C-alpha positions in Angstrom: 37.6 2.6 31.3 35.6 -0.6 30.6 32.8 0.6 32.8 32.5 3.8 30.7 32.7 1.9 27.5 29.9 -0.5 28.6 27.7 2.4 29.6 28.2 4.1 26.2 27.4 0.8 24.4 24.2 0.3 26.5 23.2 4.0 25.9 23.7 3.6 22.1 21.6 0.4 22.1 18.8 2.1 24.0 18.8 5.0 21.6 18.6 2.7 18.6 15.8 0.7 20.2 13.8 3.9 20.9 14.3 5.3 17.4 13.2 2.0 15.9 10.0 2.0 18.0 9.3 5.6 17.2 9.7 4.8 13.4 7.3 1.9 13.7 4.8 4.1 15.6 5.0 6.7 12.9 4.3 4.1 10.2 1.3 2.8 12.2 0.1 6.4 12.6 0.2 7.0 8.8 -1.8 3.8 8.3 -4.4 4.7 11.0 -4.7 8.3 9.7 -5.3 7.1 6.1 -8.1 4.8 7.4 -9.8 7.8 9.0 -10.1 9.6 5.7 -11.8 6.9 3.7 -14.9 4.7 4.1 -14.4 1.4 6.0 -15.6 -0.4 2.9 -12.2 0.3 1.4 -10.7 -2.1 3.8 -13.1 -5.0 3.2 -11.0 -8.2 2.6 -7.9 -6.2 3.3 -5.5 -8.4 5.4 -3.7 -5.6 7.3 -5.2 -4.0 10.4 -3.9 -2.4 13.6 -3.4 -5.8 15.3 -1.2 -7.4 12.6 0.4 -4.3 11.1 3.9 -5.2 12.4 6.9 -3.2 11.3 6.9 -2.8 7.5 10.0 -2.0 5.4 8.4 1.1 4.0 5.1 2.9 4.0 3.9 5.7 1.8 0.6 7.6 1.8 -0.9 9.7 -1.0 -3.8 12.1 -0.5 -5.5 14.7 -2.7 -3.8 17.7 -1.1 -0.4 16.2 -2.2 -1.3 15.2 -5.7 -3.8 18.1 -6.5 -6.1 15.4 -7.9 -8.8 13.1 -6.6 -6.6 10.2 -5.8 -5.6 8.8 -2.5 -3.7 5.7 -1.3 -1.7 3.9 1.3 1.1 1.6 0.3 2.8 -0.7 2.8 5.8 -2.9 1.9 7.1 -5.9 3.8 10.4 -7.7 2.9 10.6 -11.4 3.4 13.6 -13.5 4.4 13.3 -16.0 1.5 11.1 -17.1 -1.3 9.3 -19.8 0.7 8.1 -17.3 3.2 6.8 -15.1 0.4 5.0 -18.0 -1.3 3.5 -19.1 2.0 2.0 -15.6 2.4 0.7 -15.5 -1.1 -0.9 -18.9 -0.6 -2.5 -17.6 2.6 -4.3 -15.0 0.6 -5.7 -17.4 -2.0 -9.1 -17.3 -0.2 -9.5 -13.5 -0.4 -7.9 -12.9 -3.8 -10.5 -12.1 -6.5 -8.0 -11.7 -9.3 -4.3 -12.5 -9.9 -3.0 -10.4 -12.7 0.5 -10.2 -14.2 1.9 -6.6 -14.2 0.9 -5.0 -17.4 -2.0 -7.3 -18.0 -4.7 -6.1 -20.4 -7.5 -6.8 -18.0 -6.3 -4.0 -15.6 -6.4 -0.3 -15.7 -3.9 1.9 -13.8 -4.7 4.4 -11.0 -4.4 7.3 -11.5 -3.2 7.2 -15.1 -6.2 5.6 -16.8 -9.0 7.4 -14.9 -9.9 9.8 -17.7 -10.4 6.9 -20.2 -13.2 4.4 -20.6 -12.2 1.6 -18.3 -14.9 -0.9 -19.2 -14.9 -4.1 -17.0 -11.2 -3.9 -16.3 -9.7 -4.1 -12.8 -8.1 -1.1 -11.0 -4.5 -1.4 -9.9 -1.9 1.1 -8.8 0.5 2.9 -11.1 4.1 1.7 -10.8 5.3 5.0 -12.3 3.7 7.4 -9.8 6.6 9.1 -8.1 4.6 9.6 -4.9 3.9 6.0 -4.0 7.5 4.7 -4.4 6.4 1.6 -6.2 8.8 2.1 -9.2 11.7 1.6 -6.8 10.1 -1.5 -5.1 8.7 -3.6 -7.9 10.4 -5.8 -10.4 7.9 -5.9 -13.3 9.1 -9.2 -14.7 8.7 -11.1 -11.4 5.6 -9.5 -10.0 1.8 -9.8 -10.0 -1.2 -8.0 -8.6 -3.4 -9.8 -6.2 -6.7 -7.9 -6.0 -8.7 -8.5 -2.9 -11.6 -6.0 -3.5 -12.7 -3.1 -5.7 -15.9 -1.2 -6.3 -17.3 1.9 -8.0 -18.6 4.8 -6.0 -17.4 7.6 -3.7 -15.5 6.3 -0.7 -13.9 9.5 0.6 -14.8 11.0 4.0 -14.9 14.8 4.6 -13.2 17.0 3.6 -12.1 15.0 0.5 -15.6 13.7 -0.3 -16.7 17.0 -1.9 -14.0 17.5 -4.5 -15.3 19.2 -7.6 -14.2 19.5 -11.2 -12.9 16.0 -11.4 -12.2 14.7 -14.9 -12.4 11.1 -13.8 -15.0 8.9 -15.6 -14.7 6.3 -13.0 -14.7 6.8 -9.2 -14.2 4.0 -6.7 -11.6 2.1 -4.7 -9.4 -1.0 -4.8 -7.2 -2.9 -2.5 -4.8 -5.7 -2.9 -1.1 -6.4 -2.9 1.8 -6.7 -5.3 3.9 -9.9 -4.9 7.4 -9.3 -6.1 9.3 -12.7 -6.1 12.6 -11.2 -7.3 13.0 -8.7 -4.4 11.0 -10.8 -1.9 8.5 -7.9 -1.3 4.8 -7.8 -0.8 3.4 -4.3 -1.1 -0.2 -3.8 0.0 -2.3 -1.0 -1.3 -5.7 0.6 -0.6 -6.7 3.3 -3.0 -9.6 5.7 -3.5 -10.2 8.1 -6.4 
């Protein structure tokens, strides 16, 4: 009886391990697939790559075929054990952070919500209310800020998305950065093109 029980426990542990690895591989595939659809410039100063991707808590990907609009993005969230680890990671990014903006700051404009308005010299950040990117469930507005690594104007899509017509957007470009959420101990990285 003990021998059978041990075998069952070992089998269950192996299955859990395989499912965990498969889930991690699917997340890495989503990240890799997104990178294939946009210009490599979108990932300048972006601290995530294939080598240090790890196993994020959640990843979501948005592309124009889903949203029926010229907006695309990858969102990768990691959860930290404690506030010290989170602060250490934020400090690590101080050398690549161009702007640190409180959520709701007047010097930002929201992708995709603000793209039909004059954006002036404001800085592009992701919408927290876009149901597709899951940020509304992951970000505590009061305890979060945007760390912007890079952004620029221009067309950064690769085929077939580079030839989208009838766009109402006044501004086309990309941005990348992360949202540091001190309340939930999350860092959510984004890279967006529109």
